[in-house]
BALOBA-1460 file (C-alpha; in Angstrom, 3 decimals):
// residues 161
<rec num="1" residu="m" x="30.380" y="3.316" z="29.693"/>
<rec num="2" residu="a" x="32.083" y="4.103" z="26.420"/>
<rec num="3" residu="e" x="34.510" y="7.002" z="26.171"/>
<rec num="4" residu="e" x="33.129" y="10.305" z="24.913"/>
<rec num="5" residu="i" x="33.493" y="11.149" z="21.240"/>
<rec num="6" residu="r" x="33.885" y="14.889" z="20.699"/>
<rec num="7" residu="s" x="34.875" y="15.192" z="17.020"/>
<rec num="8" residu="l" x="33.987" y="13.717" z="13.661"/>
<rec num="9" residu="d" x="37.452" y="12.220" z="13.278"/>
<rec num="10" residu="a" x="37.043" y="10.389" z="16.569"/>
<rec num="11" residu="l" x="33.659" y="9.152" z="15.418"/>
<rec num="12" residu="k" x="35.145" y="7.847" z="12.159"/>
<rec num="13" residu="g" x="37.853" y="6.096" z="14.141"/>
<rec num="14" residu="a" x="35.281" y="4.510" z="16.447"/>
<rec num="15" residu="v" x="33.276" y="3.227" z="13.495"/>
<rec num="16" residu="s" x="36.333" y="1.755" z="11.776"/>
<rec num="17" residu="e" x="37.352" y="-0.020" z="15.017"/>
<rec num="18" residu="a" x="33.953" y="-1.627" z="15.366"/>
<rec num="19" residu="g" x="34.074" y="-2.766" z="11.763"/>
<rec num="20" residu="a" x="32.106" y="-1.686" z="8.750"/>
<rec num="21" residu="p" x="28.485" y="-0.753" z="9.456"/>
<rec num="22" residu="a" x="26.180" y="-3.678" z="8.839"/>
<rec num="23" residu="e" x="24.331" y="-3.470" z="5.530"/>
<rec num="24" residu="a" x="20.593" y="-3.876" z="5.394"/>
<rec num="25" residu="p" x="19.581" y="-7.485" z="4.819"/>
<rec num="26" residu="k" x="18.575" y="-8.325" z="1.251"/>
<rec num="27" residu="r" x="14.869" y="-8.864" z="0.849"/>
<rec num="28" residu="e" x="13.860" y="-12.292" z="-0.386"/>
<rec num="29" residu="p" x="10.858" y="-12.832" z="-2.672"/>
<rec num="30" residu="k" x="7.878" y="-14.340" z="-0.837"/>
<rec num="31" residu="r" x="5.819" y="-16.685" z="-3.006"/>
<rec num="32" residu="d" x="3.527" y="-19.625" z="-2.269"/>
<rec num="33" residu="a" x="3.567" y="-23.076" z="-3.894"/>
<rec num="34" residu="l" x="1.583" y="-21.750" z="-6.875"/>
<rec num="35" residu="g" x="4.071" y="-18.928" z="-7.522"/>
<rec num="36" residu="r" x="1.798" y="-16.192" z="-6.148"/>
<rec num="37" residu="s" x="2.460" y="-13.398" z="-3.687"/>
<rec num="38" residu="y" x="-0.238" y="-12.371" z="-1.215"/>
<rec num="39" residu="a" x="-0.853" y="-9.034" z="0.474"/>
<rec num="40" residu="t" x="-3.642" y="-7.213" z="2.283"/>
<rec num="41" residu="g" x="-4.542" y="-3.670" z="1.249"/>
<rec num="42" residu="k" x="-6.648" y="-1.230" z="3.246"/>
<rec num="43" residu="r" x="-8.277" y="2.134" z="2.551"/>
<rec num="44" residu="k" x="-11.031" y="3.815" z="4.609"/>
<rec num="45" residu="d" x="-13.325" y="0.910" z="5.637"/>
<rec num="46" residu="a" x="-12.369" y="-1.332" z="2.702"/>
<rec num="47" residu="v" x="-10.090" y="-4.358" z="3.095"/>
<rec num="48" residu="a" x="-8.710" y="-6.170" z="0.031"/>
<rec num="49" residu="r" x="-6.989" y="-9.549" z="-0.101"/>
<rec num="50" residu="v" x="-4.770" y="-9.597" z="-3.197"/>
<rec num="51" residu="w" x="-2.858" y="-12.383" z="-4.964"/>
<rec num="52" residu="v" x="-0.365" y="-11.506" z="-7.724"/>
<rec num="53" residu="r" x="1.212" y="-13.971" z="-10.172"/>
<rec num="54" residu="p" x="2.945" y="-13.667" z="-13.546"/>
<rec num="55" residu="g" x="0.513" y="-13.600" z="-16.436"/>
<rec num="56" residu="s" x="-1.092" y="-11.520" z="-19.145"/>
<rec num="57" residu="g" x="-2.396" y="-8.612" z="-17.045"/>
<rec num="58" residu="k" x="-5.861" y="-9.959" z="-16.201"/>
<rec num="59" residu="v" x="-7.382" y="-8.348" z="-13.075"/>
<rec num="60" residu="t" x="-10.257" y="-10.099" z="-11.285"/>
<rec num="61" residu="v" x="-12.048" y="-8.449" z="-8.358"/>
<rec num="62" residu="n" x="-14.604" y="-10.497" z="-6.399"/>
<rec num="63" residu="g" x="-14.911" y="-12.964" z="-9.277"/>
<rec num="64" residu="r" x="-15.642" y="-10.260" z="-11.854"/>
<rec num="65" residu="e" x="-13.427" y="-8.524" z="-14.360"/>
<rec num="66" residu="m" x="-11.988" y="-5.173" z="-13.274"/>
<rec num="67" residu="s" x="-13.850" y="-3.191" z="-15.955"/>
<rec num="68" residu="v" x="-17.151" y="-4.695" z="-14.760"/>
<rec num="69" residu="y" x="-16.577" y="-4.295" z="-11.007"/>
<rec num="70" residu="f" x="-14.996" y="-0.825" z="-11.224"/>
<rec num="71" residu="a" x="-17.091" y="0.669" z="-14.017"/>
<rec num="72" residu="r" x="-15.741" y="4.221" z="-13.646"/>
<rec num="73" residu="p" x="-12.521" y="4.838" z="-15.619"/>
<rec num="74" residu="v" x="-11.046" y="6.821" z="-12.693"/>
<rec num="75" residu="l" x="-11.234" y="3.771" z="-10.423"/>
<rec num="76" residu="q" x="-9.628" y="1.576" z="-13.092"/>
<rec num="77" residu="m" x="-6.848" y="4.154" z="-13.454"/>
<rec num="78" residu="v" x="-6.271" y="4.147" z="-9.666"/>
<rec num="79" residu="l" x="-5.890" y="0.379" z="-9.725"/>
<rec num="80" residu="k" x="-3.454" y="0.424" z="-12.675"/>
<rec num="81" residu="q" x="-1.195" y="3.080" z="-11.121"/>
<rec num="82" residu="a" x="0.881" y="0.523" z="-9.216"/>
<rec num="83" residu="f" x="1.726" y="-1.348" z="-12.426"/>
<rec num="84" residu="s" x="2.655" y="1.800" z="-14.365"/>
<rec num="85" residu="v" x="4.939" y="3.102" z="-11.573"/>
<rec num="86" residu="a" x="6.704" y="-0.285" z="-11.359"/>
<rec num="87" residu="n" x="6.896" y="-0.568" z="-15.202"/>
<rec num="88" residu="v" x="5.266" y="-4.014" z="-15.222"/>
<rec num="89" residu="d" x="2.118" y="-3.257" z="-17.255"/>
<rec num="90" residu="g" x="0.475" y="-6.469" z="-18.481"/>
<rec num="91" residu="q" x="2.982" y="-8.801" z="-16.803"/>
<rec num="92" residu="f" x="0.976" y="-9.891" z="-13.749"/>
<rec num="93" residu="d" x="-2.452" y="-11.402" z="-13.156"/>
<rec num="94" residu="v" x="-4.299" y="-10.130" z="-10.095"/>
<rec num="95" residu="t" x="-7.004" y="-11.903" z="-8.101"/>
<rec num="96" residu="a" x="-8.580" y="-9.797" z="-5.371"/>
<rec num="97" residu="t" x="-11.443" y="-10.095" z="-2.915"/>
<rec num="98" residu="v" x="-12.537" y="-6.851" z="-1.321"/>
<rec num="99" residu="k" x="-15.074" y="-6.092" z="1.424"/>
<rec num="100" residu="g" x="-16.382" y="-2.985" z="3.134"/>
<rec num="101" residu="g" x="-16.522" y="0.669" z="2.213"/>
<rec num="102" residu="g" x="-17.563" y="2.137" z="-1.112"/>
<rec num="103" residu="l" x="-16.152" y="1.684" z="-4.587"/>
<rec num="104" residu="s" x="-13.562" y="4.453" z="-4.217"/>
<rec num="105" residu="g" x="-12.216" y="3.012" z="-0.973"/>
<rec num="106" residu="q" x="-12.226" y="-0.483" z="-2.454"/>
<rec num="107" residu="a" x="-10.205" y="0.675" z="-5.467"/>
<rec num="108" residu="g" x="-7.673" y="2.281" z="-3.119"/>
<rec num="109" residu="a" x="-7.521" y="-0.888" z="-1.021"/>
<rec num="110" residu="v" x="-6.864" y="-3.060" z="-4.080"/>
<rec num="111" residu="k" x="-4.148" y="-0.620" z="-5.237"/>
<rec num="112" residu="h" x="-2.504" y="-0.813" z="-1.801"/>
<rec num="113" residu="g" x="-2.696" y="-4.620" z="-1.835"/>
<rec num="114" residu="v" x="-1.320" y="-4.875" z="-5.382"/>
<rec num="115" residu="s" x="1.591" y="-2.607" z="-4.480"/>
<rec num="116" residu="k" x="2.470" y="-4.656" z="-1.399"/>
<rec num="117" residu="a" x="2.135" y="-7.942" z="-3.293"/>
<rec num="118" residu="l" x="4.346" y="-6.701" z="-6.143"/>
<rec num="119" residu="s" x="7.038" y="-5.647" z="-3.675"/>
<rec num="120" residu="l" x="6.883" y="-9.089" z="-2.061"/>
<rec num="121" residu="y" x="6.994" y="-10.892" z="-5.423"/>
<rec num="122" residu="d" x="9.931" y="-8.857" z="-6.719"/>
<rec num="123" residu="p" x="11.791" y="-6.819" z="-4.044"/>
<rec num="124" residu="s" x="13.539" y="-4.772" z="-6.769"/>
<rec num="125" residu="l" x="10.182" y="-3.035" z="-7.442"/>
<rec num="126" residu="r" x="9.944" y="-1.808" z="-3.842"/>
<rec num="127" residu="p" x="11.943" y="1.476" z="-4.172"/>
<rec num="128" residu="a" x="9.751" y="2.780" z="-7.026"/>
<rec num="129" residu="l" x="6.509" y="1.835" z="-5.255"/>
<rec num="130" residu="k" x="7.705" y="3.301" z="-1.950"/>
<rec num="131" residu="a" x="8.797" y="6.557" z="-3.601"/>
<rec num="132" residu="a" x="5.326" y="6.891" z="-5.132"/>
<rec num="133" residu="g" x="3.773" y="6.350" z="-1.686"/>
<rec num="134" residu="f" x="1.823" y="3.230" z="-2.659"/>
<rec num="135" residu="l" x="3.147" y="1.059" z="0.196"/>
<rec num="136" residu="t" x="1.890" y="3.444" z="2.887"/>
<rec num="137" residu="r" x="-1.633" y="2.853" z="4.161"/>
<rec num="138" residu="d" x="-3.727" y="6.017" z="3.860"/>
<rec num="139" residu="s" x="-4.932" y="6.307" z="7.448"/>
<rec num="140" residu="r" x="-7.633" y="8.931" z="6.815"/>
<rec num="141" residu="v" x="-11.065" y="7.665" z="7.858"/>
<rec num="142" residu="v" x="-14.457" y="9.278" z="8.371"/>
<rec num="143" residu="e" x="-14.760" y="11.160" z="11.652"/>
<rec num="144" residu="r" x="-17.457" y="9.843" z="13.955"/>
<rec num="145" residu="k" x="-20.672" y="11.732" z="14.713"/>
<rec num="146" residu="k" x="-20.604" y="13.493" z="18.092"/>
<rec num="147" residu="y" x="-23.375" y="13.679" z="20.676"/>
<rec num="148" residu="g" x="-25.369" y="16.926" z="20.520"/>
<rec num="149" residu="r" x="-24.268" y="17.672" z="16.975"/>
<rec num="150" residu="r" x="-25.913" y="17.158" z="13.615"/>
<rec num="151" residu="k" x="-22.857" y="15.547" z="12.041"/>
<rec num="152" residu="a" x="-19.240" y="15.103" z="13.143"/>
<rec num="153" residu="r" x="-18.645" y="18.848" z="13.511"/>
<rec num="154" residu="r" x="-21.804" y="20.548" z="12.212"/>
<rec num="155" residu="s" x="-24.074" y="21.937" z="14.933"/>
<rec num="156" residu="f" x="-27.815" y="22.250" z="14.797"/>
<rec num="157" residu="q" x="-29.028" y="25.583" z="13.407"/>
<rec num="158" residu="f" x="-29.021" y="28.303" z="16.059"/>
<rec num="159" residu="s" x="-32.351" y="29.993" z="16.690"/>
<rec num="160" residu="k" x="-32.228" y="33.383" z="18.359"/>
<rec num="161" residu="r" x="-36.018" y="33.528" z="18.946"/>
């Protein structure tokens, strides 16, 4: 085995002997023949397939415009967060198909997919999106109903008599 290293100076010497520590490999942009980047976003039970390409900022979800599909302004704001954090408002067109879950989960899934696709299209956007937490899948899901209970944790009402 290797000799023991008992001090920081010895550790520095061991590192310099082995050579400089290898730098992380540079991330390459991943785009298809049409110049798009693809990513899958997930939130609760919703799964979104998202394509991002340079454009005027048009967002299409399941063949409909974003303001029609996500009628609530809060959901539209959730979807636009990825663009505002990356400072690319109005520079990319988004085409998304989303299935499962409710509207809130679908908006979160599209946001997750857009964030991943943007980081694949332009790797320089990755640090800002990662710092904001948009590249991490929110793993919280609804707890299942248990046998002998009214809901996941709620019991039936106790009757003393």
